[in-house]
N, C-alpha and C positions, 0 to 999 in steps of 0.2 A: 469545385468551389467549396468554400468553408461552410456554407449554409445548407448543404445537401448531405443527407446520410449521417453516419457516425464516424468520427475520426478517433482511432485508438493510437495513442502515441506512447511507445515504450521508451522510458528515459532512465538512464543510470550508467554508471561507469562500467558495468559488466554486460550491458546490452550488446548483442551481436551487431557488428557493423552491417549496414544495409544501405545501398546507394539509392534505391528508388522505393517509393511507397507502393504497397500492394493494395489492390481494391477488389472486392468481391461482394456483390449484392448490396451495394450502398454502404459497405463498411470499408473504410480506408485504414490500413495499418502502416504506421511509419515508425522507424527506430532512430533514436538519438543517443549516441554514446557520449554522454556528458552528465554533469551533476544536475539534479533536478532544479536547484535554485538558479542555475545558469541558463536553463532551457527557455526558449521563447515560446511560452504557452499561453493560452487564453485564460482570462479570469473566470472564476466560478466553475472550474473544471472538476470532474469527478476523478479522484485519485483512488487507486486500488493497490493496497500493499499486502504482500504475503510474507508472514513471518519476519517482519521488519526488525524486531528487537529494539523498539523505541526506548525501552527502559534499560537496555544493556549499556553499561559505561564504556564498552569497547568501541561503540559507534558514536560518532558525533552528528546528531540530527538537527542541531540548532539552526543552521542556515536553511536547510530544507523546510523545517517547520515554520520558520519566519517567512519563507517564500509562500508556503501554503496559506498562512494567515493573510499575507498581503494580497494574494489572489482570491481570497474568500472561497477556498476549496472545500468540497465535501470529500471526506476520507472514509472509505470502506476498508477496514483492516482485519486481517486474519492472523490467528496465532494457533500454535499446536495445543495449548492448554488454556483452561479458563483463568488460571492464575496469571499466566503471561499476558493474556488478553486484558485482564484488569490492570496490569502494570502499564501496558501500552495505552489504555484509556486514560490512566492517570497522567502519563506523559503528555498526551494530547490536550487534556484539560489544563495542565500547567503551561502549555504553549498558547492557550487562549481559545481552544475549541470547545464546543458544547457537544457532549456525547448524547446522541438522540435515539439510540436503540439499545435495548438490553442484549446481553450475550445470547447468540443463537448457534445451534449446531449447524455446521456446513455439510449438507448431504454429499457434496462433491469433494470431500477431503482426499488427501493422498491415499492410495490404495495400500501402501505398505506401512507396517508398524515400525517405529524407531525406538531404540533404547536410549534413555537419557545419558549424557556423558557425566552428569553430576550425581544422579541418584540411580543406582543399579536396578532398583525394582520399579522404576518409573518408565512406562512405555507410552507412546503417543503417536498420533498421525499428524503430519504437517497440515497446516491451515484447517484444523478441525472446528475452530470457533470463529465467529465473526461479530463485528459491531460496526456502528457508523457514527462519525462525528462531523460537525460542521464548523468551519471558521466563518464568522459573520462580521 
């Protein structure tokens, strides 16, 4: 039943296909290989995004952000650097969200260092920084 426990729904075009939901200790995990905006999800859901690149012009987030606004979602988002985190926060504000938390270091960041493809002397760990925004 939908009113018991926690339901974690993985949604996206690259989510591994899964035919049945898994449940363990009150947590149900289900996967949907589809666009977020097309998924049948509840309103006021908690969305968690890792290294989404909301400010990167290579990705088109308009439909997904419109769906998040319509669903009045809360978004916890992670980025590898504070600069990228602030850019993602700006993109969420532009889409109508209110950023409700300052940048904080994520103690559970990726264990391995990465070197930037743009700046040779820039190294980072994925999802090192986090913030929260709310569509209301």
